[in-house]
N, C-alpha and C positions, 0 to 999 in steps of 0.2 A: 778315307780311310775306312778298311772293311771292320765294323763293330765286331761283328760275331767271329769272324775270325782272331783277331787281334784280341778278346777279350777270352777265349778259349785256350787259347795260344799262351798268353803270359801268365793269366791267372793262376793254370794247373801247372805251372813252373812256380809260380808265387808261392804254392802249399807244398814245395819240395824244402824243406830246411837247407838254409846256407851253412855253407862249412866254415864255421864259427869264425865272426868278425866277436871281439871280445863285446861284452855288455856294455853298453853304455847309458848314460841317462837320456830321455829325451828330452830336451828343451823347450817350452814354450818361448813362439816366437814374439807372440803379442803381449804385453801383461794384463792387458784383459779381454773382452770382448770383439773380435777383427772386424776390420772394417768391412763394411757388406754384405757379413752374416748371415749366412742360411740355415737351414734346418738339413737335417737328412732322413731317409724313410726307415735307418736302424743305428745301432748303436757302434761308435768308432772301433774301426780293427785299426791295425798296421795297414793295410791298405786299403780298406772300404768304410764310406761313409766318412772322411775324412773332413772337419768342419773344425776343426782346433787344432791347426797347424804346427808341425813340431820341427825341432833339427836335432840332431845327434853327431857328436862331435867324435872322432877317432883320431885321435893322436899318432903322428909316425911309430911304426914298432922297429925301424933301426934310423941313423942319422937324419935329424930333420934338416931339410933343404929349408925348411922357412918358407915352404910354396904349398898354397891349401886350395885347394877344387872341391865348389857347389855343388852335387850330385841329383840331376833330377832323374827320378827313374821314370819309364812312360807309361803308358796303361789308359790311352787315349780319353784325359779326361775324366773318367768313369773311377776309376781304382788306381793303383801304383803297383808296379812288376816289384816291390820292396827288394825279394832279396834277387832275382835276376839280374837287375839292372840298379841296385842298392847296396846293399852289405857286401856281396859279392865284390862288387867294382871296391867299394872301402878296403877290401882286404887288401885288393889289388895296390890300390896307391900308395896307404901306410906302407905296405912293404916296398915301396921305393921312395920311403921319407917325406912322402908329403901328407898331411893334414886333411883328412875327408871328413865336409860336412856335407852329411846326407838329410836331403829335405822332404820331408813329409807333407806337401802342398795340397790344400783344400781343394778335393774331390768329392762329389756327392753319391757317387754312384746313381747317376739320376740321367736322363737322356741328356746329352752333350750342351745343349742350350740354354736348360731349364733356369740356371742362377748367371747367365752370361751377358751383359753390356755389350753386346757383338752385331756383327751385320748378320743377315737373316741365311747369308751363305758358312757361316758360320767360320768367317777366315783368321779368324782372332782367338787367343785363349781367352779360358773361362776368367775374369778381370781378376778375381779370387787368388789363383793361380800365381798370377801375375804381381800380384800384390806381395804375396807371400816371397816369391822369388827375390823381389827389390828388397825389401824389409833384412832377409834373412843375408845378405850380400852387404848390405849396410850394419849389421850387428856383427858380420865374422871382421871389417876392416875395423869398426870401432874396439873391439875387442881382440883383436891382431895382438898386443903386447902379453895378454893374459895367457894367451892360446902360443906364443910363441911363433908368429906366423908373419911375414911381410907383407906387411899391406899394401905393398907396388906388385904382389905375386897371388892374386886371388883372382883364379878361375872360375869357369862352371864347365860342368860334363853334364850333356842330357840324352835318352835317348826316347826314339819314337815321338811322342806326344811331350817329352822331355826337352828334344832335339829342339821342336818347335820352340819350346820356354827356353832355351838358350840364344836363339833367335830373336827373340824379341827382349829379352833380358840383356842384348847388347847391342839393342838398336835401340832401345825405345827406355832410359836410363834418365833423363834428365825430369822427367814429372812423375813421381812415384804414384798419383792418384788416389792418395791417402793424406790426410794430415797428420802433419810429423807429431807421434807419441812420446818419444825422449833423444837423445843426445845422438842414439844411432840412426836416428833419421834425418840427420845434419850433413851428414859423411856422404862421398859419393858413395852410389851402387853399379858403378860402371864397372862390368869383369873386365881384367888384364889381359885373358885369353879364354878361347871357348873349343870346346871339343863337342860338338853333334856328329851322332850315330842312328841311322835311318833315320832320318826326324822327316815331318808330316806336315800338312797344311801350309808349305811354304810355295809350291808351284801353282798360278794360278788356274791352270788346265787350258785345254785346247791344243792346238798347233804349233802355238810359239811357245818359250822359256819365260813368261812372264813372271815377275816377283811377287807375290803376297804383298798389296802395300801399305799392310800393318806391320810391314818389318823396313823402315827406313832406313835403310843402308846408307853410311856416308862415309869418308875417308875417318873419323873415325871409331868406326865399329873394332872391336878389337883385334887382333890375329885369331886365324878359326882355321878348324881342322875337321876334315869333312870324309866320313865314311859310310859307305852304302852299295850294295847287294844288286846287281841289274835283273836278279829273279826275284826279287821283294814283292810276295804279292799280297801286302797290306799297305804300302806308300811307294810308290814310283820312283824310279831310283830322279826321276827330272826333278822332283822338289829339293834334293842335294847342288842338281847342272844348276838350278834357277838361282839358287844362292850364293852356287860359287860363283856364277857372272855377272852377280850384282857387285860381290867381295870384290871379285879382281878390278872390275869398273869404276869400282872408288878408291883404286888403290891398295885396297886393305890385303896385309899378309894373310894369303888364305892356301892351303894344302888339301886335294879332294883327292879320294881315293874311293876307285869303284872296281868292283870285283863280278864276274860272270855268276859266281853262286856264292852263297850264304845264307839267301832266304831273308827273313825278317826275326829281330829276338836275336840275335844267336850272340851278344854278348859275349861273356866270357867263357861261355861253356866247350869244351872239348870238340875240336876240330879237324880234321885231316887237308881242308878246305884252305886256300891260302889266306882268303880273308880272317885266321884266325891269329895271323901275325899284327894284328892292327894294334893289341897294345904296344907291342918293341917300335911301331913307326911313331905312337903317339910320344913314347919316349925321347925318340931320335926329335920328332918337331919339336919340343917342348926346350931340349937344345938347341936347337937352330936356331926360333926367336930368343933364346936369353932369359927363356923363363929358368930353367936346370943349367946349373956350371959343372 
């Protein structure tokens, strides 16, 4: 992933005010100090120096379908594109009767591997981000009744680095990596379905389409929807293709959409390109796999 391009493009857009998702309280996902806590070089903001992760629950703005989606914004694990790939996504999902849970997972705004228990080639997420994703999925399922959510219809959606976090959350859910802190950690943190847009870190590189071994796909990996543009200049389209091949080989219901044009970080911003129809395709796919009725 080319960091300079990513940070300039995504965080410039993050400074643009989202077209107002209604204001909701940010709920701390840990009752105390998070596991593997680290300091940051400056004060926490909505999109940088995040050491105290939170989730924000946006209820449906129309008839509640009982479906919930936890959203992972992108940002190269150095920050979060919180509007472009967060609040704007929640506006769309809630307008479709879906509860949106926006996760501000830990990102330190420092070089990617400074706090990461990972291999030198950086082929896994920072440990803290994955811990936060698992914790949030458990919390949403534990509080499903309170938030009028079907506990068997909780999915994930992620963009760029958040798309890779979707893949890890979909395949590495058996071991939470931290000691259980309450009842929310006793329920399953496996997502019931997954959507990843222009993900990175999945392809091992080279002439083959091998999948990152830190994403152990099995037949129990949830149904997955993938979207990417072939002219993506940040993350090669091979990341989506490598994941798709592994999912299909494991018998996982999977749908992959590749477009000639669209670049990186297109999200929901208006465009005349065909790739702008991806939200319609996602909604149809959710009906196809039985999530929406």
